[in-house]
C-alpha positions as CSV (number, residue, x, y, z in Angstrom):
1,M,106.4,59.2,106.9
2,K,104.8,61.3,109.4
3,D,101.3,60.3,110.2
4,F,99.0,62.4,108.3
5,S,95.9,60.7,109.3
6,D,96.3,62.5,112.4
7,P,93.9,65.9,112.1
8,E,96.6,67.6,114.6
9,S,99.3,66.8,112.0
10,L,97.9,68.8,109.1
11,D,98.2,72.4,109.1
12,Y,94.7,73.1,108.6
13,L,94.4,76.3,110.8
14,P,95.3,79.9,110.7
15,T,98.6,81.1,112.7
16,M,97.6,83.5,115.2
17,P,99.3,86.8,116.0
18,R,100.7,87.3,119.4
19,N,99.1,90.3,120.4
20,R,95.3,89.8,120.1
21,D,94.5,93.4,121.2
22,V,95.1,95.6,118.0
23,G,92.0,97.8,117.4
24,I,90.0,96.9,114.4
25,G,87.6,99.1,112.6
26,C,84.8,97.8,110.4
27,V,83.6,99.3,107.3
28,G,80.0,97.7,106.0
29,A,77.6,95.9,108.0
30,G,76.1,93.4,105.7
31,F,75.9,89.4,106.1
32,I,79.3,89.0,105.6
33,M,80.8,91.1,108.5
34,S,77.8,90.6,111.0
35,D,77.6,86.8,110.4
36,C,81.1,86.0,109.4
37,H,84.3,88.3,110.1
38,L,82.9,89.6,113.6
39,V,81.7,86.0,114.9
40,A,84.9,84.9,114.0
41,Y,87.1,87.6,115.4
42,C,84.9,87.7,118.7
43,A,85.2,84.2,119.0
44,A,89.1,83.9,118.6
45,G,89.5,86.9,121.4
46,L,90.6,89.7,118.4
47,R,89.8,93.3,119.0
48,P,86.9,95.0,116.7
49,L,86.3,98.1,118.2
50,G,83.9,99.9,115.9
51,I,81.6,100.2,112.5
52,T,80.5,102.4,110.2
53,S,77.9,101.6,107.2
54,R,76.3,103.9,104.2
55,R,72.8,102.5,106.5
56,Q,73.7,103.7,110.0
57,E,70.8,101.6,111.6
58,A,72.4,98.2,110.5
59,A,75.9,99.1,111.7
60,A,74.4,100.1,115.1
61,E,72.3,96.7,115.2
62,V,75.8,95.2,114.1
63,A,77.7,96.6,116.9
64,R,74.7,95.9,119.6
65,R,75.0,92.4,118.6
66,H,78.7,92.0,118.7
67,G,79.2,94.4,121.9
68,L,81.5,96.9,119.6
69,E,82.3,100.3,121.5
70,T,81.5,102.9,118.9
71,V,79.2,103.2,115.6
72,F,81.0,105.8,113.7
73,D,79.1,108.5,111.4
74,S,81.4,107.9,108.5
75,V,85.0,106.5,107.6
76,D,86.4,109.9,108.2
77,Q,85.3,109.8,112.1
78,M,86.8,106.2,112.3
79,L,90.0,107.6,110.9
80,A,90.4,110.0,113.6
81,D,89.9,107.3,116.4
82,D,94.0,106.7,117.0
83,R,92.8,103.1,118.5
84,I,91.9,101.8,115.0
85,E,95.4,100.1,113.4
86,V,93.5,97.9,111.1
87,I,90.4,98.5,109.0
88,D,88.4,95.4,107.8
89,V,86.4,96.8,104.5
90,A,83.7,94.7,103.5
91,V,81.4,97.0,101.0
92,P,80.2,95.9,97.4
93,P,83.2,95.9,94.8
94,D,82.1,99.2,93.2
95,A,82.7,100.9,96.4
96,L,85.8,99.2,97.5
97,L,88.1,101.8,95.6
98,P,86.7,105.0,96.9
99,V,86.6,103.7,100.3
100,V,90.5,102.6,100.2
101,R,91.1,106.3,98.7
102,R,89.7,107.4,101.9
103,I,91.2,105.1,104.6
104,V,94.8,105.6,102.9
105,Q,94.6,109.4,104.6
106,G,94.5,107.9,107.8
107,K,97.4,108.5,109.8
108,H,96.9,105.6,112.5
109,V,96.3,102.8,109.7
110,R,98.9,100.4,109.6
111,G,96.7,97.2,107.7
112,I,93.8,96.9,105.6
113,L,91.8,93.9,104.8
114,A,89.8,94.0,101.9
115,Q,86.6,91.7,100.7
116,K,87.4,89.9,97.8
117,P,86.6,90.6,94.7
118,L,89.4,93.4,95.0
119,G,87.5,96.2,92.8
120,G,85.1,95.5,89.8
121,D,88.2,94.2,87.6
122,L,92.0,94.0,87.4
123,A,92.4,97.8,86.7
124,Q,90.6,98.8,90.1
125,A,92.5,96.2,91.9
126,T,95.7,97.3,90.8
127,Q,94.6,101.2,91.7
128,I,94.0,99.9,95.3
129,V,97.5,97.7,95.6
130,R,99.2,101.0,94.3
131,L,97.4,103.1,96.8
132,C,97.9,101.0,99.5
133,R,101.9,100.6,98.7
134,E,102.7,104.2,98.3
135,A,100.4,104.8,101.8
136,G,103.1,102.4,103.4
137,I,99.8,100.4,104.5
138,T,99.8,96.5,104.4
139,L,96.7,95.2,102.3
140,C,95.5,91.7,103.0
141,V,92.6,90.2,100.5
142,N,89.8,88.2,102.1
143,Q,89.9,85.4,99.9
144,N,88.6,83.1,102.6
145,M,88.4,79.7,101.0
146,R,92.2,79.3,101.5
147,Y,91.3,78.8,105.1
148,D,88.5,76.3,104.4
149,Q,90.2,73.5,106.7
150,S,89.7,70.8,103.9
151,V,91.6,73.6,101.1
152,R,94.2,74.1,103.5
153,A,94.7,70.2,104.4
154,C,95.4,69.8,101.0
155,K,98.0,72.1,100.6
156,H,99.7,70.8,103.1
157,L,99.6,67.2,101.8
158,L,101.1,68.9,98.4
159,D,103.5,70.8,99.9
160,G,104.7,67.8,102.0
161,G,105.3,65.8,98.7
162,V,102.9,63.3,99.7
163,L,100.5,63.2,96.6
164,G,103.7,63.4,94.5
165,D,103.6,65.5,91.2
166,P,100.0,67.0,90.6
167,V,98.5,65.4,87.8
168,L,94.6,66.7,87.7
169,A,92.8,68.8,90.0
170,T,89.0,69.1,90.1
171,I,86.3,71.1,91.9
172,D,82.5,70.4,91.3
173,M,80.1,72.8,92.8
174,R,76.5,72.3,92.8
175,A,75.1,75.0,94.9
176,I,72.6,78.1,94.8
177,P,74.6,81.0,96.2
178,H,72.6,83.9,97.7
179,W,73.2,86.6,94.9
180,M,73.5,90.3,96.6
181,P,71.2,93.2,95.2
182,W,74.6,95.5,94.4
183,Q,75.1,92.7,91.7
184,Q,72.3,93.6,89.3
185,R,74.2,97.0,88.6
186,Q,77.1,95.0,88.0
187,G,76.0,92.8,85.3
188,W,77.5,89.5,86.7
189,L,77.1,86.6,89.0
190,T,79.2,83.4,89.4
191,C,82.6,84.4,88.2
192,R,83.8,87.2,90.3
193,I,81.9,86.4,93.5
194,M,81.8,82.4,93.6
195,S,84.3,81.2,90.5
196,I,86.9,83.5,92.1
197,H,87.4,81.2,95.4
198,H,87.7,78.0,93.2
199,L,90.3,79.9,90.6
200,D,92.1,81.3,93.6
201,T,92.2,78.1,95.4
202,M,93.8,76.6,92.2
203,R,96.8,79.2,92.4
204,Y,97.1,78.5,96.1
205,W,97.4,74.7,95.6
206,L,99.3,74.9,92.2
207,G,100.8,78.1,91.2
208,E,100.0,80.0,88.2
209,P,98.2,78.5,85.0
210,R,99.8,79.0,81.8
211,R,96.3,79.5,79.9
212,V,92.3,79.3,80.6
213,F,89.4,78.5,78.6
214,A,85.8,79.5,80.2
215,S,82.3,79.2,78.9
216,F,79.5,80.6,80.6
217,R,75.5,80.3,80.1
218,T,73.2,82.3,82.2
219,D,71.6,81.5,85.2
220,P,67.4,80.5,84.8
221,R,66.9,81.2,87.9
222,T,68.2,84.8,88.0
223,A,65.6,87.5,86.6
224,F,68.0,90.3,85.9
225,E,70.5,90.7,82.9
226,H,74.0,89.0,83.6
227,V,76.8,87.3,81.4
228,D,77.8,84.4,83.6
229,G,75.5,82.1,85.5
230,I,76.8,78.6,85.1
231,G,80.6,78.9,84.5
232,L,82.8,75.8,83.3
233,Y,87.0,76.4,83.1
234,V,89.7,74.6,82.4
235,L,93.2,75.5,83.5
236,E,96.6,74.5,81.5
237,Y,99.8,74.4,83.6
238,D,103.3,74.4,81.9
239,S,104.2,71.6,84.2
240,G,101.6,69.3,82.5
241,V,98.9,69.4,85.1
242,R,95.1,70.1,84.2
243,C,92.4,72.1,86.7
244,L,88.7,71.4,85.6
245,I,86.3,73.5,87.3
246,C,82.2,73.3,87.5
247,D,80.1,76.2,89.1
248,D,76.6,75.0,88.4
249,V,74.7,77.6,90.1
250,W,71.6,76.3,88.7
251,T,71.7,72.7,89.9
252,G,68.5,71.8,88.5
253,P,64.9,73.6,89.9
254,A,65.9,72.5,93.2
255,R,63.9,75.8,94.6
256,E,61.0,75.5,92.4
257,G,59.6,72.2,93.7
258,A,62.5,69.4,92.5
259,A,64.6,67.4,95.5
260,A,67.5,69.1,95.8
261,D,71.2,67.6,95.0
262,L,73.6,70.2,96.3
263,G,77.4,70.1,97.4
264,I,80.8,71.0,96.4
265,H,83.2,68.2,96.0
266,W,87.0,68.9,94.9
267,R,89.9,66.1,94.2
268,V,93.6,66.5,93.7
269,E,95.3,63.2,91.8
270,G,99.1,62.8,91.7
271,T,101.7,60.5,90.6
272,Q,101.9,59.2,94.4
273,G,98.7,60.2,95.9
274,L,95.0,61.1,95.7
275,A,93.0,63.3,98.0
276,K,89.6,64.2,97.9
277,G,87.1,66.4,100.0
278,E,83.7,68.2,100.3
279,I,83.0,71.8,101.1
280,G,80.5,72.3,104.0
281,W,79.6,75.6,103.2
282,P,76.2,74.8,101.1
283,K,74.7,73.6,104.4
284,Y,75.2,76.9,105.9
285,P,73.7,77.9,108.2
286,E,73.7,74.5,109.8
287,R,77.7,73.9,110.7
288,Q,78.9,71.4,108.3
289,P,82.7,70.7,108.5
290,S,84.3,70.4,105.4
291,T,86.3,66.7,104.9
292,I,89.4,65.4,103.4
293,D,90.2,62.0,102.6
294,Y,93.4,60.8,100.8
295,T,95.7,58.1,100.2
296,S,99.2,57.9,98.9
297,T,101.6,54.9,97.7
298,R,103.6,55.0,100.6
299,T,100.4,53.7,102.7
300,G,98.1,52.1,100.7
301,R,95.3,52.8,102.7
302,W,92.7,55.7,103.2
303,H,93.2,58.4,106.0
304,R,90.2,60.6,106.7
305,P,90.8,63.2,109.3
306,R,88.0,65.3,110.8
307,W,87.7,68.4,112.7
308,D,84.6,70.6,114.0
309,Q,85.7,74.0,112.3
310,V,83.7,74.9,109.5
311,W,84.1,77.3,106.2
312,F,81.3,79.7,107.3
313,P,82.0,81.6,109.7
314,D,85.5,79.9,111.1
315,A,87.6,80.3,108.2
316,F,87.1,84.4,108.1
317,L,89.5,84.5,111.0
318,G,92.3,83.4,108.8
319,P,92.9,86.4,106.5
320,M,92.6,88.8,109.5
321,A,94.9,86.6,111.5
322,E,97.4,86.8,108.7
323,L,97.3,90.4,108.5
324,L,98.1,91.0,112.0
325,V,101.0,88.3,112.0
326,A,102.3,90.2,108.9
327,L,102.2,93.5,110.8
328,E,103.9,91.9,113.8
329,N,106.3,90.4,111.9
330,G,107.1,93.3,109.2
331,E,106.5,91.3,106.4
332,Q,103.8,90.7,103.8
333,P,100.8,88.4,103.8
334,T,100.5,85.6,101.5
335,L,97.0,86.8,100.7
336,S,98.8,90.2,99.5
337,G,97.1,92.7,97.6
338,Q,100.1,92.2,94.9
339,D,99.4,88.3,95.3
340,N,95.7,89.1,94.6
341,L,96.3,90.8,91.1
342,K,97.2,87.2,89.8
343,T,93.6,85.9,91.0
344,M,92.0,89.2,89.5
345,A,94.1,88.6,86.1
346,L,93.1,85.1,86.0
347,V,89.3,86.2,86.7
348,D,89.3,88.6,84.0
349,A,91.0,86.1,81.6
350,C,88.0,84.0,82.0
351,Y,85.5,86.7,81.2
352,R,87.8,87.4,78.2
353,S,87.9,83.9,77.1
354,A,84.0,83.2,77.7
355,S,83.5,86.5,75.3
356,D,86.0,85.4,72.6
357,G,85.3,81.8,72.4
358,R,89.1,81.0,72.9
359,A,91.6,80.0,75.5
360,V,93.7,83.0,76.8
361,E,96.8,82.9,77.7
362,L,97.9,84.5,81.1
363,E,101.1,87.0,81.1
364,K,104.3,85.6,82.9
365,G,104.4,86.9,86.3
366,S,100.5,87.9,86.5
């Protein structure tokens, strides 16, 4: 058996493109772009050239901070620059479809990296995928938790058969996300923004579930009206494997004066092994690497590989690197828009399940 206790033997880092000099244009100048995408890209030697945003002063500040050559007045001006071959879009979900409609008119654009969620619902996501397909543009979706180092390492163990047949997988989040102002006009919180990561991770690890049951209650801390604060999810698979996700965004009155008990823990049990880990993200901006511990019947002991990389911001390199590699090789990325429609369908099913108070079947192929 390969010695999976060696961190270098686990496939936890992204595959990098041979050519890192592809010109990247950035749309959006918020936290995700300024503190995650561009930090990761510049550290890896990628070539972001310019940025545009609804607030030009914010775009100018992000350009100054990261040494970008150009602040574009608009997406149209960006599209006129033939150096830009790939566009990274990090805008609110209700603004994504109009931006993509404009980008697909660009003559030089070969690829788009779109922030998750891919629009406000499955119907918008389907339109975005269709627009890119018809324009011959490769679409990749920034489901960056797949590039969290522990999540990726667990996938390597599953694919290598180290854990045997999966039996039970769980993700337990006790954390307080930073909700964006635009979420107030959406009327939703957790499922499309945070739980979408965990639902997509279960798809990444285990494939497509047969049915899902979701239950929501509102978050006492959030003043504006919303349907999905605390979220609980059960995923059932035809193979027999079951998944349980608890996304507790209240976690007790930690911001109101009580002591905090925050963290994200995951666990995958198989017929021949067990893996468990902790996601370091809740301690951001402190650099807290995620962890994985695992054992198998073949070794009878715990393996505890460790690394220096963290989800925020290092893992944000993964989806862009994947898109650039796909363009080099003339293939679709694993995080393609077409694949992401299955994640969006699962999210929509969760809202339907919670609203109806019943388990919802997923269509085969979705």
